[in-house]
C-alpha positions as CSV (number, residue, x, y, z in Angstrom):
1,M,-14.2,0.7,-19.2
2,V,-10.5,-0.3,-19.4
3,Q,-9.6,3.0,-21.0
4,T,-10.9,5.2,-18.1
5,L,-7.5,5.8,-16.5
6,A,-5.7,6.9,-19.7
7,R,-4.0,10.3,-19.7
8,R,-5.4,11.4,-16.3
9,P,-3.1,13.9,-14.5
10,L,-1.5,12.9,-11.3
11,P,-4.0,13.7,-8.5
12,R,-3.3,16.7,-6.3
13,S,-1.6,15.8,-3.1
14,L,1.2,16.9,-0.8
15,Y,3.4,14.3,-2.4
16,R,2.9,15.7,-5.9
17,E,4.4,19.0,-4.6
18,T,7.3,17.5,-2.6
19,A,8.5,14.4,-4.4
20,P,11.5,14.6,-6.8
21,P,10.4,14.6,-10.5
22,A,9.5,11.3,-12.1
23,P,11.9,9.8,-14.6
24,E,11.3,10.7,-18.2
25,T,8.9,8.2,-19.8
26,A,6.6,8.2,-22.8
27,A,3.6,6.3,-24.2
28,L,4.2,3.1,-26.2
29,A,4.3,3.8,-29.9
30,G,4.5,0.8,-32.2
31,D,4.8,-2.9,-31.6
32,T,7.3,-4.5,-29.2
33,A,8.1,-7.7,-27.4
34,A,9.4,-8.6,-24.0
35,R,10.0,-11.8,-22.0
36,V,7.8,-10.4,-19.2
37,A,5.2,-7.6,-19.5
38,I,3.9,-6.0,-16.4
39,I,0.6,-4.1,-16.4
40,G,0.5,-1.4,-13.6
41,G,3.1,1.1,-12.6
42,G,2.7,1.1,-8.8
43,Y,4.8,-0.6,-6.1
44,T,4.0,-4.2,-7.2
45,G,4.7,-3.7,-10.8
46,L,7.8,-1.5,-10.3
47,S,9.3,-3.8,-7.7
48,A,8.7,-6.8,-10.0
49,A,10.3,-4.8,-12.9
50,L,13.3,-3.9,-10.9
51,H,14.0,-7.4,-9.6
52,L,13.4,-8.9,-13.0
53,A,15.7,-6.4,-14.8
54,E,18.4,-7.0,-12.1
55,A,18.2,-10.7,-12.9
56,G,18.8,-10.0,-16.6
57,V,15.2,-10.6,-17.7
58,D,13.9,-8.5,-20.6
59,T,11.0,-6.6,-18.9
60,L,8.6,-3.8,-19.7
61,V,5.9,-2.0,-17.7
62,L,2.6,-0.6,-19.1
63,E,1.1,2.2,-16.9
64,A,-2.3,3.6,-17.9
65,S,-1.6,7.0,-16.5
66,Q,1.6,8.1,-14.7
67,I,4.0,6.3,-12.4
68,G,2.4,6.2,-8.9
69,W,-1.0,7.4,-10.2
70,G,-2.9,5.1,-7.9
71,A,-2.5,4.3,-4.2
72,S,1.3,4.0,-4.6
73,G,1.5,7.8,-5.1
74,R,-1.0,9.0,-2.5
75,N,-1.1,6.7,0.5
76,G,-0.2,7.5,4.1
77,G,3.5,6.8,3.7
78,Q,3.6,4.2,6.5
79,V,5.8,1.2,6.1
80,N,4.0,-1.3,8.2
81,P,5.1,-4.9,8.8
82,G,3.0,-8.0,8.7
83,L,-0.3,-9.1,7.2
84,K,-3.7,-8.5,8.7
85,W,-3.7,-12.0,10.1
86,E,-1.5,-12.7,13.1
87,P,1.3,-15.3,12.8
88,E,-0.6,-18.1,14.7
89,E,-3.7,-17.5,12.6
90,L,-1.6,-17.8,9.4
91,E,0.0,-21.0,10.6
92,R,-3.3,-22.6,11.6
93,G,-5.0,-21.5,8.4
94,F,-2.3,-22.4,5.9
95,G,-0.2,-25.0,7.7
96,A,3.2,-24.7,9.2
97,E,5.1,-24.6,6.0
98,L,3.2,-22.1,3.8
99,G,1.8,-20.2,6.9
100,G,5.4,-19.9,8.1
101,R,6.5,-18.4,4.8
102,M,3.6,-16.0,4.9
103,V,4.7,-14.9,8.4
104,R,8.3,-14.3,7.1
105,L,7.0,-12.4,4.1
106,G,5.3,-9.9,6.3
107,D,8.2,-9.8,8.7
108,E,10.8,-9.0,6.1
109,A,8.7,-6.6,3.9
110,P,9.7,-3.3,5.7
111,G,13.3,-4.3,5.6
112,L,13.1,-4.9,1.9
113,V,11.7,-1.4,1.4
114,F,14.5,0.3,3.4
115,D,17.2,-1.9,1.8
116,L,16.0,-0.8,-1.7
117,I,16.0,2.8,-0.6
118,A,19.5,2.6,0.6
119,R,20.9,0.5,-2.3
120,H,19.3,2.6,-5.0
121,R,19.7,5.9,-3.1
122,I,16.1,6.8,-3.4
123,D,15.3,10.3,-2.2
124,C,12.0,9.7,-0.4
125,A,12.6,11.1,3.2
126,P,12.9,7.6,4.8
127,K,12.7,7.3,8.5
128,R,12.6,4.0,10.4
129,G,11.3,5.1,13.8
130,G,8.9,2.2,14.0
131,T,5.1,1.8,13.9
132,L,2.7,2.2,16.8
133,R,-0.3,0.0,16.8
134,A,-2.6,1.9,19.2
135,A,-5.7,0.7,21.1
136,L,-8.7,2.8,22.1
137,S,-11.0,0.1,23.4
138,E,-10.5,-2.9,25.7
139,R,-11.2,-5.3,22.8
140,A,-8.5,-3.5,20.7
141,A,-6.1,-3.6,23.7
142,K,-6.4,-7.4,23.9
143,G,-5.6,-7.6,20.2
144,V,-2.6,-5.3,20.5
145,R,-1.2,-7.4,23.4
146,E,-1.7,-10.6,21.4
147,F,0.0,-9.0,18.4
148,Q,3.0,-8.1,20.5
149,R,3.1,-11.6,22.2
150,Q,3.1,-13.5,18.9
151,W,5.7,-11.4,17.2
152,A,8.0,-11.1,20.2
153,A,7.9,-14.9,20.4
154,R,9.3,-15.0,16.9
155,G,12.1,-12.6,17.6
156,A,10.6,-9.4,16.2
157,D,11.5,-6.1,17.9
158,V,8.0,-5.4,19.2
159,V,7.3,-4.1,22.7
160,I,4.2,-2.9,24.6
161,A,4.1,0.8,25.4
162,E,1.5,2.1,27.8
163,G,0.8,5.0,30.1
164,T,3.7,7.5,30.2
165,E,5.7,5.6,27.6
166,M,2.8,5.7,25.1
167,A,2.4,9.5,25.8
168,R,6.1,10.0,25.3
169,L,6.2,8.2,22.0
170,T,3.1,10.0,20.6
171,G,3.0,13.4,22.4
172,T,-0.6,12.8,23.5
173,G,-2.4,11.0,26.3
174,F,-5.1,9.9,24.0
175,Y,-4.1,6.2,24.0
176,P,-3.8,4.0,27.1
177,L,-1.8,1.3,25.2
178,G,0.0,0.4,22.0
179,A,2.6,-1.9,20.5
180,H,5.8,-0.3,19.3
181,D,7.0,-2.3,16.3
182,R,10.5,-1.1,15.5
183,R,10.5,-2.8,12.1
184,G,8.3,-0.1,10.5
185,G,8.8,3.4,9.5
186,Q,7.8,6.1,6.9
187,V,8.5,7.4,3.4
188,N,7.2,10.0,1.0
189,P,5.2,7.4,-1.0
190,L,5.2,9.1,-4.4
191,A,9.0,9.8,-4.1
192,Y,9.6,6.1,-3.2
193,C,7.5,5.0,-6.2
194,R,9.3,7.3,-8.6
195,G,12.6,6.0,-7.1
196,L,11.6,2.4,-7.8
197,A,10.8,3.5,-11.4
198,R,14.2,5.2,-11.8
199,A,16.0,2.2,-10.4
200,A,14.1,-0.2,-12.7
201,L,15.0,1.9,-15.8
202,K,18.6,2.0,-14.7
203,A,18.6,-1.8,-14.4
204,G,17.3,-2.1,-17.9
205,A,13.5,-2.3,-17.7
206,R,11.4,-0.3,-20.1
207,L,8.5,1.8,-18.7
208,F,5.7,3.2,-20.8
209,T,3.2,5.7,-19.3
210,D,-0.1,6.9,-20.6
211,T,-0.4,3.4,-22.0
212,P,-3.5,1.5,-20.9
213,A,-3.8,-2.2,-21.6
214,L,-7.0,-2.4,-23.7
215,R,-7.0,-6.2,-24.3
216,L,-5.1,-9.1,-22.9
217,A,-5.2,-12.3,-24.8
218,K,-3.5,-15.7,-25.0
219,A,-1.4,-16.2,-28.2
220,G,0.1,-19.7,-28.5
221,S,2.4,-20.1,-25.6
222,G,2.6,-16.4,-24.9
223,W,0.4,-13.3,-24.6
224,L,-0.7,-10.3,-26.6
225,I,-1.5,-6.9,-25.1
226,D,-3.2,-4.3,-27.2
227,T,-2.7,-0.6,-26.2
228,P,-3.8,2.6,-28.0
229,G,-0.3,3.0,-29.6
230,G,0.8,-0.5,-30.3
231,R,0.9,-4.1,-29.4
232,V,3.1,-6.0,-26.9
233,T,4.0,-9.7,-27.3
234,A,5.3,-11.3,-24.1
235,E,6.1,-14.8,-22.8
236,R,4.7,-14.0,-19.4
237,V,2.4,-11.2,-17.9
238,I,2.2,-9.9,-14.4
239,L,-1.0,-8.0,-13.7
240,A,-0.5,-5.5,-10.9
241,T,-3.4,-3.0,-10.9
242,N,-4.6,-3.4,-7.3
243,G,-7.3,-0.9,-6.1
244,Y,-7.8,0.4,-9.7
245,S,-8.2,-2.9,-11.4
246,D,-10.7,-2.8,-14.3
247,D,-12.3,-5.4,-16.5
248,L,-9.1,-6.3,-18.4
249,W,-9.3,-9.8,-16.9
250,P,-12.7,-11.3,-16.1
251,G,-13.9,-11.0,-12.5
252,L,-10.7,-9.3,-11.2
253,R,-12.3,-5.8,-10.6
254,R,-15.1,-7.5,-8.6
255,S,-12.8,-9.5,-6.5
256,V,-11.7,-6.5,-4.3
257,I,-13.5,-3.7,-2.6
258,P,-12.1,-0.3,-3.6
259,V,-12.5,1.4,-0.2
260,Y,-11.6,5.1,-0.1
261,S,-9.0,6.4,2.4
262,S,-8.6,10.2,2.9
263,I,-5.6,12.2,4.0
264,T,-5.1,15.8,5.1
265,A,-1.9,17.6,6.1
266,T,-0.9,20.8,7.8
267,E,1.6,23.4,6.9
268,P,5.1,22.7,8.3
269,L,4.8,23.2,12.1
270,P,7.0,25.6,13.9
271,P,9.7,23.6,15.7
272,A,8.4,24.4,19.1
273,L,4.9,23.0,18.2
274,A,6.4,20.0,16.4
275,A,8.9,18.9,19.0
276,P,6.5,17.0,21.3
277,I,4.5,15.3,18.5
278,M,5.8,11.9,17.5
279,P,9.3,13.0,18.6
280,N,11.2,9.8,17.5
281,G,9.7,9.7,14.0
282,V,7.3,6.9,14.9
283,V,4.1,6.5,12.8
284,L,0.8,5.4,14.3
285,Y,-2.3,3.6,13.2
286,E,-5.4,3.0,15.4
287,M,-7.2,-0.2,16.1
288,S,-10.5,1.5,15.8
289,A,-13.6,1.9,13.7
290,S,-12.2,5.1,12.1
291,Y,-8.9,3.4,11.4
292,A,-7.0,6.7,11.8
293,Y,-3.3,6.8,10.9
294,Y,-0.9,9.6,11.1
295,R,2.7,10.7,11.2
296,L,4.9,13.8,11.2
297,D,6.8,14.1,7.9
298,D,10.4,15.3,7.3
299,A,9.3,18.9,7.0
300,G,7.3,18.8,10.3
301,R,3.9,18.5,8.6
302,F,1.2,16.5,10.5
303,V,-0.2,14.0,8.0
304,M,-3.5,12.6,9.2
305,G,-5.5,9.8,7.4
306,G,-8.4,7.6,7.9
307,R,-11.8,6.6,6.6
308,S,-14.0,9.3,5.0
309,V,-16.4,9.8,2.1
310,L,-16.7,6.9,-0.4
311,R,-16.0,9.0,-3.5
312,P,-13.2,11.3,-4.8
313,A,-13.0,14.3,-2.6
314,T,-11.0,17.5,-2.2
315,A,-13.5,19.8,-0.3
316,P,-12.5,20.8,3.2
317,E,-15.9,19.5,4.7
318,D,-15.1,16.0,3.5
319,F,-12.0,16.0,5.7
320,R,-13.5,17.7,8.8
321,A,-13.7,14.5,10.9
322,L,-10.0,13.9,10.4
323,V,-9.1,17.4,11.4
324,D,-11.4,17.3,14.4
325,Q,-9.8,14.0,15.6
326,A,-6.3,15.4,15.1
327,T,-7.0,18.5,17.1
328,R,-8.7,16.6,19.9
329,M,-5.5,14.6,20.3
330,F,-3.1,17.5,19.7
331,P,-4.8,20.8,20.6
332,V,-1.8,22.8,19.3
333,L,-2.9,21.9,15.7
334,R,-5.9,24.2,16.1
335,S,-3.6,27.1,15.5
336,V,-2.1,25.9,12.2
337,E,-3.4,25.8,8.6
338,W,-4.4,22.5,7.0
339,T,-3.0,23.0,3.5
340,H,-3.5,19.7,1.7
341,R,-6.3,17.1,1.3
342,W,-6.8,14.2,-1.0
343,N,-8.1,10.6,-1.1
344,G,-8.0,7.5,-3.2
345,Q,-8.9,3.8,-3.3
346,V,-7.4,1.0,-1.3
347,A,-8.0,-2.6,-2.4
348,V,-9.6,-4.6,0.4
349,T,-10.1,-8.4,0.0
350,W,-12.8,-10.6,1.4
351,D,-10.4,-12.3,3.7
352,H,-8.1,-9.3,4.3
353,L,-5.1,-11.1,2.8
354,P,-3.2,-10.2,-0.4
355,H,-4.4,-12.4,-3.3
356,L,-2.3,-14.2,-5.9
357,H,-4.0,-15.7,-9.0
358,E,-2.7,-17.6,-11.9
359,P,-5.8,-18.0,-14.1
360,E,-3.8,-19.1,-17.1
361,P,-0.2,-20.4,-17.5
362,G,2.1,-17.5,-17.9
363,L,-0.3,-14.9,-16.3
364,T,0.2,-14.1,-12.6
365,I,-1.9,-11.5,-10.7
366,G,-1.0,-9.9,-7.3
367,L,-3.2,-7.4,-5.5
368,G,-5.2,-6.6,-2.3
369,Y,-2.9,-5.2,0.4
370,N,-5.7,-4.0,2.7
371,G,-3.9,-0.7,3.6
372,R,-0.4,-2.1,4.0
373,G,0.8,-1.7,0.4
374,V,4.1,0.2,0.8
375,A,5.8,-2.9,2.3
376,M,3.6,-5.7,1.1
377,A,3.3,-4.6,-2.5
378,T,7.1,-4.2,-2.7
379,A,7.6,-7.7,-1.3
380,T,4.9,-9.2,-3.5
381,G,6.5,-7.6,-6.6
382,R,9.8,-9.2,-5.7
383,M,8.1,-12.5,-5.2
384,L,6.3,-12.3,-8.6
385,A,9.6,-11.5,-10.3
386,R,11.2,-14.6,-8.9
387,H,8.3,-16.6,-10.1
388,A,8.3,-15.0,-13.6
389,A,12.0,-15.5,-13.9
390,G,11.5,-19.3,-13.7
391,G,10.9,-20.1,-10.0
392,G,8.3,-22.7,-9.3
393,A,5.6,-22.8,-6.6
394,E,8.3,-22.5,-4.0
395,A,9.0,-19.0,-5.2
396,L,5.5,-17.9,-4.0
397,D,5.1,-17.2,-0.3
398,L,1.3,-16.6,-0.6
399,P,-1.3,-19.2,-1.7
400,V,-2.4,-19.1,-5.3
401,T,-6.2,-19.0,-5.4
402,R,-8.9,-18.6,-8.1
403,I,-10.4,-15.2,-8.7
404,R,-13.6,-15.0,-6.7
405,P,-15.9,-12.1,-7.6
406,I,-17.6,-10.7,-4.5
407,L,-21.3,-11.3,-4.4
408,G,-23.2,-8.1,-4.6
409,H,-20.1,-6.2,-5.5
410,A,-22.0,-3.2,-7.0
411,A,-23.5,-2.5,-3.6
412,W,-20.1,-2.2,-1.9
413,P,-20.5,1.4,-0.7
414,L,-23.7,0.4,1.3
415,A,-21.9,-2.6,2.8
416,V,-18.9,-0.5,3.8
417,K,-21.1,2.1,5.5
418,A,-23.1,-0.6,7.3
419,R,-19.9,-2.3,8.6
420,L,-18.5,1.1,9.7
421,K,-21.6,1.9,11.7
422,W,-21.6,-1.6,13.3
423,D,-17.9,-1.3,14.2
424,R,-18.5,2.2,15.8
425,L,-21.4,0.9,17.8
426,R,-19.4,-2.1,19.1
427,E,-16.5,0.2,19.9
428,S,-18.8,2.6,21.9
429,F,-19.8,-0.3,24.2
430,G,-16.1,-1.2,24.6
431,S,-16.4,-4.6,23.1
C-alpha cells in the first residue's frame, strides 16, 4: 500500500494552471545520508526542511509524488488563525503553561506564513484581508461571539461584524453575524507550497520527488528509509504525510479520518460583478453543517469549497450543491461559467487538534490540521525543525501523544455521513 502515491500526476485544479512552475527536482537514485530525513513534501515537511536548512542542518525531503501533491496543493487557500479549540478550552484542557503555548502557536501561525512569503519573495498572490467566521444559526452565533471575546481579551485583532457591516464585508445579506479576524488572509496554496520548496532548496535542503518511502526502520541510533531508487540513512526522521498517510508506520493511517473537501471556481468575474463581492479581500468560512468556505482570488474568480462526495470527484454534478449555495448568496454568479472543480482529503483527528507523536527516539510525526493546514502545518513544520535540530520538549508547543488508531476506522465514510446528517438536523432546528 505504501507505493500507491508514486508517480501520480499532480491533480487537476485551478492552482495547477495558475501557480508558478515547481522547482526542478528528481527521484532519488542511489544511497545517501542526512542528519534529518523528512517524509512528505507538503507544508509541514517543506517548512521543516526550510527551517532546518537555514539552521545549517543537513536535511533532505522524500516526496512520493510531486511537491504539493496532497492537500497542500489543492486546498481552499485560506490562511486561518487558531486551533479548533478556543483559548480557554486549551488552557483548561492542557494547563496554563502548555495550553498557553498552544494558544500562541495558533495566534502566530498566519503571521509566520506571511513573513515567509515576504522574506523569500514567494509569488503566491498573498492577501491579508482577514478571515470571517460566519454564523447561520443561533448556536453558531453564540460560538462566534465567544470566539471573538476570548481572542480580543488576548489582544488579537478580532471584531464582531453584524447587519450592514457583515453585508459590506461579504457583499451578501446571507449572514446575520460574523467575527472578522484580521490575522488571516489568503494565498494560492500550490504556489505557496512550491515557493517553500524553492526556498528550502536555496537554503541547502535536498528535495527528491517521485520517491515514496517503502520501509522505515531503526538502525542502531539512526534510521534507514528504503525507496525504489535507493536507501537513505538519517540520524532523525520527520514523518509529515498528513491526510495521505499510509501504512509506513504502524497505526498512523488509521489515526486520522481522511475527509474529502471539494472546491469549484468560476471564470474571472467582470470587474463590475466582482466589485461588491468580498471587496476587501476577506475570506470566509461558515460555522455550519456544510462548512462552506470561499474567497475571491487575485484574478477575480469566486472560489467556493465545502463538504461534498466522499471520493475523488471531477464531475459537475458532484459539485452542484456548492454552486447552488454560492448562487443563492450571490445571484450574479448564475450568469458566469464555473470552470474548475476538484477535491481531496483533509486529515481530521478524533479530538480536532493537530497530533504530534514520537513513537521511537529520533522519529517525530506531525499531522491532523482539521482544515487549517496552510497556517498550522507551516507552524508545525517550524516547530518540528527546532526539535530535530536539538531542542528538547520545550521546543514543542503541542502535546506529544501516542498513536491511537480510531476504532472502526474502515467505516469512516458511514460515520462522516451520519454525523453530517445529524449536524444538518440540529442546524435546521436552530440549536
